[in-house]
N, C-alpha and C positions, 0 to 999 in steps of 0.2 A: 400717316403711320399705319402699318399693317398690324392689326391686333391679333393676339393669340386666339385659338379656337375657344369659343365659349361653351363650357360644359354645364351640366345641371348642377344644382347645389349638392345633390346626393353624391355625384361624381367627385366634386371638390372635397366633400366631407370624407369619403372613403380613401381616395387616392392621395389627397394632400394631407389626410388625417387632421382636418380641421375639426373643431369641437362643435357638437350640436347644442350643448348647453350654453357655451359662451361663443357667440357668433364672431367671426372676424369683422373687421371694419366694413361698413356698408359698401365701401369702394370695391371690395372683392366679390360682392354678389354679382351674378351675371348681368343684372339690369344696370349696374353702375360701374362695371369694370372699365368701360371706355373713358368715363369721366375721371377715373383714377389715373389712367395713363396720361390723360391730358393735363391733370394737375401736376404730375411730376415733370412733364416736359415744359410746362409753362413756368415752372418755378425759377427763381433766380439762381438756383444751384447750378444749372447748366451754364448760364452766362458767366457766373463767378468762376466756374471751373475753367472756362476757356480764356478768360481775361488774363493778359500777361503771358500767355503761352504762345509759342511760335505759331505762325500761320498754318503750317501744314498739320500741326497737332489739332488746331482749332477746326480745320476742315474734317479731320478724322472724327473729331468729337461730334460734329454735326450729323454724321451718318451713324456713328457708333451708339450715341445716346438713344435714339428712337429704336434702333435695332435691338439693343440690349433690353430695353424696357418692354418691348413686345415679345421677346423670346425667352425671358427668364420665367420660371414657373411661379404661379401665384403665391405659393407659400414663401418663397424667397422674398418677393416684394412685400408681402404682408409682415414678415418677421424680421426684416432688416431695416435699420434706420436709414433715413434719406441720405445722411452724410456718408454712411458706409457704402450705400449703393453708388454714390458718385465717386467715392474713392476706388471702388472696384472698376468703374468705367474708365477712370484715369489710368489705372494700372494696366488695363487691356491695351490702351493706346500707347502709353509711355513704355510699356514692357514689350511692345510689338508682338503681342500674343497672336493676333490674327495674321498680320502681314509676314512675320518671320517664324511663326510656329514656336515661339519661345514659351517657357514656363515662367510666369511672373510670380514673384514671392514678395508679399508685403507684411512687415511686422508692425503691429500697433502696440506701443508700450503702454499707453493709457488703459486699453482694454485687455492687454495681455493676450492678444490673439495673433495668429499668423494666417494669412490668406494665400492660397495658391490658385492660379488661373492658367489653364492650358488649352490650346486648340487641339482639335481632333475630329475627324469625320466619323460619323456613325458611332458616337459615344466612346471613341477610343481615348478621348481626353481623360476620362476616369482612369484608364489603364496607365496613361502617362503620369498622372499625379500620384498614383498608389505607391510606387517605390520611394518617392520623395518623403512620404509620411513617416517612414521608419526612422528618420533622423530627428523627429520631433515628438516629445511627450505631448499627449493630449488627454484631457478629461472629457471634453465634448468636441465633436466634429460634425460639420454639416457639409454635404457635397450635393451640388446641383449641376445638372446638364441643361444647356439651353434647349428649347423646344425644337430648334432646327439642328440640334446635335453638333454644333460647331465649336462650342467651348464647354469646359467643365470648370467649376469653381468650388474650392474646398476651403472652409474656414475652421480652424482648430482653436480651442480655448485652452490656455495654459495656466491660468491663475490657480493658486492653491485651492484645493477642495474645501468648500466652505458651506457648512450646513446651518450655521448660526442665523444668518440673515436671509435664508432661502425664501421665507414666506412673508417678508415685511411689506413688500409693495402691495398696493391695492389690487392690481391685476393678478398678482400671485395669490393673494387671499381669495380672490374670486375663483381662481383655478382650484385651490385647495378645497373650497366648499363643493365645487362640482366633482372633483376627484372622489371625495368622501361619499358623495351621493352615488357615483358610479360603482363604488366598492362597498356599498352599504350591506351587501349580503356576505361579505368576507369577515374573517376574524378581526375584531377591532385591534387586538394586540399586534397582529401581523401588519395591518394597515398603518398603525401608529409607528411601528418599527421602520416600515418602508418610507413613510413621509418624513420622518426625522433623519433619514439617511441621505436625502436628496441634496444635491449641490445647487447653489444659488444660480449659477449660469445655466444649468440644465433646466431649472424651473422656469427661467425667463424665456428660453427658446423652444421648449417642448410644449406641445398641446396637452390638454387634459386626456385626450384619447391615447396619445403616445404614452403618457405616464401610467394609465390604466393597463395598457398592454405590457409595459415594463414590469408592473407589479405581478401580473400573471406569469410572465416569462421567468422572473427571478425566483418566484416560489416553485415553479416547475423544476428549475435547476437544483434548488435546495432539496426538494423532496426526492428527485430521481437521480441526483448526481450525474446529470447528463445535459447535453446542450439542448436548447429549446429552438425549434424551427417551425414556423407556422406560415402557411401559404393562403392568401386570400385573393381570389380572382374577382376582378371588378370589370363589368361591361357597362359602358354608358348607353342608356336606352335611346338617347337622341342621336349620337354620332356613331354608335356601335364600336367606338374605340375601346381597346382592351388593354388592361394593365394587370400586373399582380403586385400585391404588397407582401413582402416577405419580412417577418419579424423574427429576430434571432437573438438568443442570449447565450453568451459564453462565460464560463467561470474562470477567473484568474487569467484573463487574456487581455493585454493592453489594447486600448482603443486603436492606436496607430497600426499595430500588427494585425488586429482583426480586420480593419478596413483594407489593408494591403492584400491580405490573403483572400478575403471574400470577393473583392473586385477581381482578383486573379482567377478565382474559381468560376465566377460567372462568365468571364471572358473566355476561359478555356473551353466552355461548353456553348459558346456563341449566344449568351444572353447579355442584353444590355442593362447596365445599371444607370437608370435615369436620375435617381435622387437617393440620398442616403443620410440618415441621422444616426450618429453613434454617440453613446455616452457611457461614462463610468458611474457605477453605483457602488458605494462602499457600505455594506451592511455590517451588522454587529459581528463580533468574533473575527474581525479582519477578513471577512468574505468579500471578495471583489468580483463584480460582474460587469460585463460590457454588453449593453443592449443596443441592437441595431434595427432600424426600420429602413427598408429600401424599396424603391419602386423599380420594377424591371419589366422587360418585354422581350419577346423573341424577335429577331431581325426580320422574320418572314411575316410577322403579325399573327402567327398561330397562337391560339389561346393556350396558355400554360396551365396544366392541370397536374394533380398529384400522380396521375397514371402515365404521364408523358415520360418516355424512356430517358430523354436527355435531362429532364428535371430530376428523375431518380438519381442520376449521377451527381447532379448538383447537391441534392439533399444528402446523399451519403458523404460527399466531401465536406459539407458544412458540419455534419455530425462528427466527422473524423477530426476536424480542426483542433478541437480542444484536447485531444489526447496524443497528438504526434509532435515530435520535435520540429523546430523550425530553424533555418539558418545553418544547418550542418552541411556536410559534403553531399548528402543525398537530396537536398532541396533543389539542386540544379536539375534533377531528373524531371521536375515539374515543368521545365522550360524547354524551348527548342521546337523543332518541326514535329517530332513524335514524342510528346511528353507522356510520362506516366501519370496516373491519377494519384491523389494523396494516399489512398489505401494501398495501391500497388507500390508506391514509394516506401511506405511504412513497412510493407512486407519485406522488401529488399533490405531495409534498415535492420529489421529483426533478424533476418538471415545473416547479415554481416556481423551483427553483435554476437550471435551464437558462434559463428566461425571463430571470431577473435577470442572469445572466452575459452573455447575448447582446444584451439590449436596453440594458444599462448603457452600452454604447459610444455609443448615440444621445444619452442624457442620464442621467448617474448619479443626479441628483436625482429625476427622474420615475420611474425604474425601480429605486429602492432596494430592498433586500431586504424591508424592512418593507412598502412599498407593494405590491410584487408579491404578497407573501404574503397580504396582507389582501384584495386584489382577488380572488384565486383562492379563498381560504378562505371568503369571504362569498358566493360564487356556487355554491350547492348544485347547481343544475341543470347548470351547466357541468361541475362535478366528476363528477357522476353520468353524464353522457353521455360524458365523457372515459374513465371507467373501463369503460363498456360498449363503447366503440369499441376500446379497448385489448384487452379480453377477446375481442371478435370476431376480432381479428387474431391473438392469441397464446395464448389459452387452449386447451390440448390436449384439454380435455374438451368443447369447444364442439360442439354438434350443430346441423346445419342449414346454410344457405347463408352461409358465412363472409364472402364478398365483399359480399353484399347487406346483411347486418347491419352490417358495418363502414361501408359507404357511407351507410346510413340515419343512423347515429349521427354520422358526419362532417358530414352536411348539417344535422343538428340543432344541432351545435356552431356551425357557420357562421352559422346563423340567429340564435343567441343574441347574437353580437357584431356582426353586419352592421348592425343598426339602432341600435347604440349611438352616442351623441353625443360621449361622452368618448373622445378619440383615444387617450389613454394606456391606459385600461382596455381599449379595443378592441385595441390592439397587444399587450397582455399576453395576452389570451385567444387572439388569433390565433397568437402565437408558441408558446403551449402546444400548440395543435393541430398546428402545424408540427413540433414536436418529436415528438409521438406518431406522426405520419404518416411520419416518416423513420427510425423504428426498424426495423432489419432482423432482429434477434434479441435475446433477453433471457433472463436466468436467473430472471425474476420467478416463474415457476410451479414452480421447483424447491423442494421443501420444505426441503432443507438447503442453505444458502449462507452465505458470509461477508459478502456485501454485494450490493447491487443493481447489475447491470451491463447496459449497453445497447450494441449495435453500431449505430452511426448511419451512414446514407447521407450522405457528405460534400457531396452536392448541396444540402443544407440551408443551407449557408453563403451569406451575402449577399455577392455579388461586389463590392459597393461597399466593404465592409470587408475582404474576403478574396479578392483577385483570383486568387490561386493556390488551386486546389482540391486538397486532399490525397487520398490513395488511400482511407484509412479512418480512422474515429474510434470509439474506445471511451470511454464515459462511465460513471464509477463513483461511487456514492454509498453511504456507510455511516455507521456510528456515529462521529461526530466527524471525518469526513473527506469530501472531494470530490476526484475525480481524473479526468484525461483522458489517453488514450494516442492520439497522432496519428502516422500514418505516411504518407509520400509515395510509396512504391512498395509493391507486394505483399510482396516480400522486403525488409525494412528493419531498420535497427539504430539504437538510441539509448538513452541512459541513463534511469534512473528517479530523478527528483528529488523529495525530500520537503521541502516548505516548512513551517517551524514558526514561525508568527507568535507574538510574545511577549504580545500583548494582543488584546482583541476588535476594536479599531479596525484593527489591522494585519491581523487575520484577515479582516475584511470587505473590506479593500482587496485582499488577496491573492486572495480568492475572486472578486471582480469581475474581476480581471485574469488569472485562471488559464488561460483558453483562449488569450488573446493570448500569454501566456508560453510555453505548450506548443507552440502553432502556430509561433511565431517560432523557438523552439529546433529544432523538427522541420524547418522550412524551411531554417534555417542548416545543420542536419545533412545535409540533402539536397545542399546545395552542397559540404559537406565530404566526403561519402562517395563522391566521384567515382572514387577509386582502387579501391574495393572492390565486391563483388557487391551488397551491401545498399544500399537507398535510405536516406533520412533518416527517423528517427522520434524521438519523445520521449514520456516519461510524466512528468507533474507531478501531485503530490498535495499538497493543502493540509490540514494537520491542525489541529484546533481547539486553542487554548491550553489546557494542562493535560491534554490527552488523551494516551493511550499511543501513541507513534509506531509501535512494533513491531506492536501489534495492528491499527493502521490499515493498515499495509503488508500484513500477512498477510491481512486481509479483502479488500483490493483485489486482491491476487494470486489469491486463491481465486476471486473473482468473475470475473476475467479468464480463468482456466483453464476455468471453466464453459462459456465460449463458444468455446473453441478445442480442447478435448480431445475427440477422436472415438473411436468404437468401432473397434478394429483390424480387425474383420471386416466391419462394415457401412459404416464411414466416416461414420456419422451422429453428431450430438451426442446428449447425454443425453436420455432420454425426458422429455418435458415442455417441450422447446424447439422452437418453430416457427421454422424457419430460412428467411428470404426471401433471404438471401445465397447459401446453398446451395453454398459452395465451402470447401475447406480453407483455414485461415488459419494461417500460421506466424509467431509473434511472437518476436523476439529482444530481450531487455532488457540493460541494462548498469548499472553503478553511477553514481550522481551524488550530489549533496548529501544528507547525512544517511542514506545507505544503507550501513550498516556491514557488516563481514565476517560477523557472525553472521546478519544478514538475508539476505545473499547465499547463505550455506550453506543456510539454511532454505528459501529459494525453490527451490533445486535439489531438496532433499529432498522438498518438498511436491509439486513437479512429478512426481517419480518415484513418490511415493505415489498421485498422481492418474493415473498411467500415461500421462502425456503423452509421445508417441513421440519428441519432440526435447527431453526433459527436461534433459539435460546442456548443451544449447545455449541453453536458455531464458534463462539469466543468465550474463553474462561476468564476467571479473575475479575468478574464484573463487580462494580461497587455495590450494587443492590442485590440482584439475583445471582450471587456468586460469592466466592471467598477470595478477597483481594490478597494477593501474596504479600505485598509490602505491609498492609495493615496488620495482618496476623503473623508476619514473620515466618511464613510457611517453610520456605526453602532452608532458612537458617535453623529452624527447629530440627530438621533432619541432619544438617551439617554438624550441629553441636552434639548429637547422639554419637557421631563418629569421633568428635573431639574427646568426648567423655571416655569412650572405649580405648582411644589411643593413650590418654592419660593413665588409665589403669594398666595398660601394657607397659608403659614407661615407668610405672611405679610412682607416679606423681599425683595420684588421686587425692592425697591429703597434703600435698606440698605446694609451695609457690611455684609459678611457672610464667614464662614470657611468651607473648604472641606477637607476630607481625602480620600485616594484612595489606592487600591491594583492594581498592574500593573504598569510597569515603563514607562518612556517617550518614550522608543523604541517600546512599544507595540501598536498594532493596536487601540484598544478601549481606553486604558489609555492615550496614547500619543496624539491621536486626541482630546480626551475630554479635556486635558489640553489646547490644542491650541484653542478649541472652547470656553472654560471658559474665557480665556483671551480676545478672540475676542468679546464676548458678554458682559462681565462684567468688564474687565480691573482690576484695583486695588481694586475694591469693593469686589472681590473674593480673599480670601487668602487660598492657599493650604498649610495646616499645616503638613501633613504626607503622605508619599508615601512609599510603600514597594513592591519590585519585587523579582524575583528569585535570584538576586545577592546581594541584600542588602536593605538598607532603609535610608530615610532622614526624619528628624523631625525638625520643627521650629515653636514654638507656636505663633510667630508673622507673620508667613507666609514665605514659601520658595520663594526666589528671582525669580520673573517672567522671567527676562531676561535669567537667567541660566536654568530655566525649558524649555523655548522655544528653547534655544540653544540645549539642550539634545534631545528635540523632533525632531528638524530639522536634527540633526546629527544621529538620531536613536541610542541613547546611553542609557545605564541603569542608574538608579538613583544613583548608586555607583560612577558615574563619576561627580556627582554634586560637584562643587568646594566649599570646606568648608569655604573658605574665603568669600563666598557670603552669609553665614548665618548671621542672624540678630545680633549675639553677645549674645543672650539670653543664660544663663547658661545651660538650658535644651536642647538646639539645638544640633543636631549631624548628621553626615553622617557615616554609618557603612557598612562594607562588611559582607556577610553571610559566614564568614570563621572561625567561632568558635562556640561552643555550646551556649555560652552566647549571641553572636550577633544574631545567628539564632533564639534564643528564643525571643530576643527583637524585631526582625523583624516580627516574626510570631504573636506576640501579639499587634503590633502597631495599627492594624486596630481597635482593641477593646479598647485600653487604651487612645489613643489620642482623645481629645475633639473637636467636630466640629458640625456645624449645619447639614451638609449633608455628608453622607458616600457613595462613589461610588465604589463598588467592580467591577473593570474592568480587573481583572486578578486573577490568583490563581487556585489551584486544586479544582475539584468538592467536594462539601460537606465539605468545610473547617470548617464551623460552623455547629455543630450538637447538638443533645439534651444534650450530655454530657459536652459540653463546652460553650453553648450559654451565660451562665451567666457571662462569662468574659466581655461581652459587657456592663455590668453594672458597674458604678463607685462605689467607696467605700460608697458613700451616697445613693446607690440604684437606682440612675437615670441612664438611658441609656446614652452612651457617644456621641450620636448624636440625633438630632430631627427627622431626616428622612434618609431613605436609598433608593437610586435609583440603582437597580441591573443591572449594565452594563455587568456583567459576568453571564454565565449560571450556574445554580444550585450551587452557592456559599454556599447557606444554604440548609440544609435538610428541609423538610416540617415542621417537628415538631419544629426545632430550629427557623425557620422563625416566626411561630405562637407565640412562647414564646416571641420573640422580639416585635412583634406587640402588644401582650397583655401588654407589659411593657410600652407602650405609643408611640412607634416609628411609624412614617408614612412611610410605606414601599411600594414602587412600584416594583412589582414582575418582574422577568427577562423576562417572556413571554410577558409582555407589554413593559418594558423599552428598551430592546435591539432587538426589532423585525425589526428594519430598515435594518440591514444587509441582512437578508434573503429576505426582500421585494425588495431590490435593485437587488439582484441576480435574482429574479423572472422576473423583467422587462428586465434585461440583456438577459435572456433566450428567452423572446418573440422576441427580436431583432435577436438573433442567429437562431431562427427557421424560420425567415421570410426574412432576407436580408443577403448579402455577407459581408465578412470582410472589403473589400475596400469601400463598401457602408456605413457601420457603421462608418468607420473612417471619412467620409465626414460630418456626422451629430452628431458625438460623443459629442462635447462640448455642443450643444443644448440639446441632448438627456439626458446627465448626469444631466444638470441643471433641466430639467423637471422631471426626476426621483426623484432627491433630494427634489424638491418641493412637489411631490406626497407623499413621505414617511414622510416628516415633517407634511403635512396636516393630513395624517392618524394617525400619533402619537398624534397630537394635538386633533383630534376628540376623540380618545380613552381616552386620559388624561382628557379631559373635561367631557366625559361621566362617567368616574370613580368618579371624585369629585362630579358631579351632583347627581349620584345615592347614593353616600356615605352621602352627606349632607341631603338627604331625610330621612335617617334612620341610623344615626351614632351609635345608641345604640345596634343595632342588627347585624351589619355587619362591615366589614373593607375593605380596599382597596385590600388586597390580595385575600379575598374571592370574591370580586366583579370582580377582574381580571380573576379568574377562571370562574365565571358566564358569563362574557362577551364572553370569548373564547368558553365556552361550548355552549352558546346559538347561537353564530355565526356558530360554527362548526356543530351543530345539524341542523340548517337551511340550511347550505351548503350541508350536506348529503341528506336532504330531496329533495332539488332542484336538486342535482346531479342525484338522482334516477329517478326523473321525466324527466329530460332533456335527460338521457340515453335512455329513451323510444321513443324519437322523431327520426324521420328519418332525413337524411341529408337535404332533401328538406324543412322539417319543420324548421330546425335550420337556414336556410338561410333567413327566414322571417325578415322583417325590424326591428321588436321589439327586436330580438335577436342580429342582427348585430349592432344595436344602442348601446346596452350594451357592446358588444365586443369592439367596437371602442372607446367607452367612457372610458373603462379601460386602453387603451393604451396611451402612451405619444403622444401629438398632432403632433409632428414633424414626427413620424412614420406613423400616419394616413394621414397626408398631402401628404407625398411622396410615401407611399407604402400601401395604403388602400387595393388594390387587393391582395397583398401578404399576408396581415393579414388574409383575408377571405379565401384564397385558400391554403396557405402553413401550417398554424397551424394545427397540428394533431387534429382530431376530439375530442379525449379525453381531450386535452389541452383546446380546445375551450369551451367544456362543463364545465371544471373546472373553467375557467375564469368567465363564466356566473354565475355559482352558487356562487362563492366567492364574486364577485362584488355586486350582488343583496343582498346577506345575510348581508355582512358587512355594505353596504351603508344604508340599511333600519334600522338596529339596532343602528348604530352610530347616525342616525338622530332622531330616535324615542325612543331609550332607551330600557331597558330590559323589558321583560314580554309581550310586545305587540304581537309579533309573537308567543311567547311560549303559549299564551292563545288560539291559534287557532288549528284546526284540520290540519293534515298534508296536506290534499288535498287543504285546504284553503290557506295554507302558499304559495304554488306555485303560485296560482292565485293572491293573494294579492301582492306578490313580483313583479310579472309582471305588475299588475295594478299600483303599486306604481311608478315603473320606467316610465310607460306610462304617469302617472299623472304628473310626474316631467317634462316630455317633453312638456306637455300641459301648465304647469305652466310657463315654460320658454317662451313659445310663448305669453302667457298673459302678462308677465312682459315686453317683448319686445314691445308689443303694448301700454302698459300703459306708458312706458317711453317716447313714442312719442306723448302721448295724452296731453290735456291741463288741466287735472284734478288737482285741487288744493291740494288734499291729496294723490297724486299718490305714493309718497315715503313711506308713512305709509302703503298704500295698498300693495306695493311691499314687505315690511317687513313681513306683515301678511301672504301673499301668500308663501313666502319662508319658514316661520316658521311652518305653519300648512296646507298649501294648498294641498300638495301631500298626506298627511295622510288622510285628509278629502275626497278627491276625491277617493282614493283607498278604504276607508272604505265604502263609499256610494255605491260601486259596489259589496260589499260582499253579 
């Protein structure tokens, strides 16, 4: 028998990953390896295998057995039972693996394993096996190539994941002791968590060294939200033979898919996969990891190093794997004679998604996902030139005239579609180029990233469909998600909404409308944010059905941070990012649909880990260092201020009244609004109808308050309402949305139930549109409510809302009614930018109370201004139009003031008239304790935004519409400053008056407060 090459023990230890603490059997040591082979071949197993089998198979066995035992790697022979070895040999012979190049497949029911064996020269056997793996679930998989590279053998383990008996065997206990020794310098909690998460089969086949590497890899992925890839080059001192060991860890990536893709990547760049071990590790919080160890070599024998160009491509592809989609129409671009790389393929995928989203507005049939994808994927020259154009603009390694190369490829792309006769295809290719030419920066060329992110120049938008141009657009695409973040001013605030469609049809619809949704929400937020420094923004993510929401959010956040985190010394983005925008960007996010507390906490922790300088301000509504909207009912506190003002207008402030709502007791806005309604009005308020995502309840005599408050406190859906608590009215019911009939009843309840006030506090955007608004009318033609206070964003389209207003309903628009939540977040962020978490906790109770007082006061000021202006001229306007006008006038004044303030130096801004406004805007407890921090730590841009917002909103709420609007822009800045200064003087006058002996001092004080500031400011014009 020809024996395999004998390597040193060090070589075996490193390449085969044998343990140094627990030695393999003596037979595997170089001195005894020949004896080991002799023992196997002399055993009865061989003769037993041949007995009773036809002569020709016996003859094949005579040659196959010694060949197999001499050519399989030592680790296979050491870690595989003798019976399994002989079964594998029989499979090679009976399956005609070598003679007819078949792929043999053996299923073993007793061990719940499946083994594949394939022939292939120069390690191509692995490539042949890889596609077969996709048909089989695997928790552990081992792949070996014979030393002469003639066969590949892959064994996958399919038994249920079992941690209970993982460490019972004596050999396993010895491994555990050795593993703990290797990890003795690590956190005992993390080691215990890791050890308790390992599967029994993995413990049996893995070595201690492999498990130690897996520990490091998993923890790297957890800390960095990124794939782990490590390269170890090993050269045998005796034979000078060279191998590399590559250790990889991917999060939420199935073992079979990981193996298939990784073998494909190595093959694409001409690297051989000699051996591979892959295993699944299920950590706490349902975090799944696939850890792979593989041995590879270049076909030329060249030493593989980190600096090798070909290896760089492999590394980038491995890092890309975890954030790209697999198995879609673009995956075929990875195959063929001229394949694209994973990154190039994902760029094409991102381009096609953009085209579909923005052209589907013109015609959803012509520009369906399928058609757009096929047109692009079938045009190789177009894709090739697009990639070259993109590289010319953004590849940091590009040498030469970047502008000239980009211009050349741009013209080539234009030539490709200019002569096309098919208008649809022409528009698809044209919009793809439009997308590429409006990218300002991207994380594409970063090796490690969670998803692909682009900062887009908003001038890309077609004015026909988007007459308002936002300030900035971020576009994110990753594995199983697509997302946009849109902001309407440089410093902006808005929530992050995660849309989770239930099926593929809903997913396609959500994807087609994602930009309209995010842009509509951001625009509404811009109107809403008039009281605060930040403009309006929104982030909306659509997650593919069945995908992991948390992983999608983490990938998107990681990609967004790639484009805003700068070096504290240089102010530049990470190496590898070409930045055409070339300015700092501060992004403030907040919670919205499906963004849970654990994700809020993670986002802050990750921003801190990434060293984002405004990490604590990156996400609002934090459970600890923040003001949680649901806990404190922030948005609902503002909504109810408008409810109260509406009741006064209707003359119902002392009467009984009915309310109907969308959104359940477990919802943030709806649940808290129920609680506040009962707190403020008790039994005078009767809630007659509630519908949420799970069902509905209706009682014309009013749903039982005790039961509603119970559901609120227990955070339960309205379907949990106890039917026994209904009034007994024959029309009362509680239903689940579990049938077409019930869903229809639930969906129409908001329109059919009669009440004085309707509060939409949940539901999908644009539920009520021009085509269905008339459902809100009763059979007699009257609206089903006297008033609507919009607690939810964009529940109505603009056209539908106006129709309802014209029917006689008093409507308080969303941008007025539910602004309290974002206002609260703004004050939270001021604290985050100035003090530390532990300092915030000391003043939190007082701070929250003061913030709630401020937002109630602001809501009341706007509500009173709305009704004041409406009563002046009811015949020519309405509350909705006035809401727009108030927002527009305040925002216009803010922008004018912002421009003027930006021209001032830091020294100018430190003047007392500006610091007075800055401090007046902040809650008093923060000023009392941390005045210097406010003045010194707030970013300049944020200070200026505070000054402009406070002065503009304050003056307009006090003096009404049209006063500032009638002035020249230069006058507005002066008058706003004079007005604030006049107010300071008026306060001094009032203080003196109160201590005087004048008999009419109270009346004089009232006059001064009502008109004194305006008079003094006007007199200085």
